[in-house]
C-alpha positions as CSV (number, residue, x, y, z in Angstrom):
1,M,57.8,-4.9,63.9
2,W,54.8,-6.9,62.5
3,A,54.6,-4.4,59.6
4,A,58.3,-4.5,59.0
5,L,58.2,-8.3,58.8
6,D,55.5,-8.0,56.2
7,G,57.7,-5.5,54.2
8,R,55.8,-2.4,55.2
9,E,57.0,0.9,56.6
10,F,53.6,1.6,58.1
11,V,51.2,0.0,60.6
12,L,47.7,-1.1,59.8
13,P,44.8,-1.4,62.3
14,D,44.8,-5.1,61.6
15,D,48.4,-5.3,62.9
16,L,47.3,-4.0,66.2
17,T,44.3,-6.3,66.4
18,V,46.5,-9.3,65.8
19,L,49.2,-8.4,68.3
20,L,47.2,-6.7,71.1
21,V,46.3,-9.7,73.2
22,P,49.6,-11.7,72.8
23,V,51.7,-8.6,73.6
24,F,49.7,-7.1,76.5
25,A,47.9,-10.1,78.1
26,H,51.0,-11.3,80.0
27,R,52.0,-7.7,81.0
28,L,48.6,-6.8,82.6
29,L,47.6,-8.1,86.0
30,P,44.0,-7.8,87.3
31,A,43.5,-5.7,90.4
32,R,43.8,-7.6,93.7
33,G,40.6,-9.4,94.4
34,A,39.2,-8.8,90.9
35,Q,38.9,-12.6,90.3
36,R,36.7,-13.0,93.4
37,V,34.2,-10.3,92.3
38,G,33.6,-11.8,88.8
39,A,35.9,-9.5,86.8
40,Q,36.7,-10.6,83.3
41,P,40.1,-12.1,82.5
42,V,42.6,-9.8,80.9
43,E,42.3,-11.5,77.5
44,E,38.6,-10.9,77.5
45,A,39.0,-7.2,78.5
46,L,41.5,-6.7,75.6
47,A,39.2,-8.4,73.2
48,R,36.4,-6.1,74.2
49,I,38.7,-3.1,73.7
50,I,39.5,-4.3,70.2
51,E,35.8,-4.8,69.4
52,T,34.6,-1.4,70.7
53,T,37.4,0.8,69.5
54,P,36.6,2.4,66.1
55,V,39.2,2.2,63.4
56,P,40.4,5.6,62.3
57,V,39.8,6.5,58.7
58,A,42.5,8.5,57.0
59,S,41.5,11.6,55.1
60,R,43.0,12.4,51.7
61,G,43.3,16.0,51.2
């Protein structure tokens, strides 16, 4: 939808980066007791996923 609002028929990696936390953070719940053992908040976990996931490079050929 973000791409369509921008007038594109395709999704860019930046679209996912922008929308990942706002879309998923309120849908994911930490495991029971996770807060007590020092687990990171959902938003931090999603940010870490964004930072550590390589962006695929399309091949032309």
